[in-house]
N, C-alpha and C positions, 0 to 999 in steps of 0.2 A: 570423527577424530576422538572425541571424548569417550564415546562408547568403546572403541577399540583400546584405547589407552587404559581405561579403568575396568574393562571387562563387565560393564554394567549397562543396561539400556535406560535411556531418557524416558521417564514417564510423565513428568510435568515440567513445562517451561514457563518460568515466571519471568516477565519482562514489562518494560514501560510500553506505552501504546504507540510507539514509533511505526511509521509506515513500513519499514523493513520487516516488522513482526506481524503485520496485519495484511500483507499482500495476498492475493489469491493463490499464487504459487506456493508461498510458505504455509498458508493454511492448509492447502491440499496435501503438501508434504507431511505436515503434522498429523493430519487425519489418516493418511495412508500408513503411517508408522506408529499409530496409537499413542501419539503425544498430545497430552491435554495442555492447552494454552491457557494461562492466567495472566491477567494484566493488573498493573497498579492503577490507582485512581488518578485521572488527569491532573497535572499541575501539582503533584505532591512528591517532590523529589526526596523528601525525608523518608518515603517508604523504601528507598534503595540507599541506605545510609553509607554503606561501604564503598559503592561506586561514587557516590557524590563526594565523599571524603577524599578519595584518590584524585577525582578531578580537581578539586580545590588544591590539593597538594601540587599538582602538576602546574596549574595556573600560578600558584605562589613561586614555584621553581623558575617558571618562565619569566615572571616580573623580576625576580632577583638577578637573573642572567642578563635581562635587557637593561636593568639598572646599572649592573656592574660594568657593561660595555657603553654606558652613557648613550643609549639609543632612546628614541621616542616611545612612549607608551603606545603610539599608533600601531606599532608592530603586533600588539595583542589583538587587534581587530575589534 
């Protein structure tokens, strides 16, 4: 989808070391399509600052909504 929308091919995919990015099928897909996979160092979320900040913003937003409705923080899991 990204390739078609942008008119460019993906050459390098930089991601965390989640299982979805290290599965055999996904590795095979990347190799077949000439995509180089690069991974962050385990347990270093600061290497992906933008995504981590967005996640924190979402959690803060959820906490505000829960508190605004006088619900228990147990809803955050």
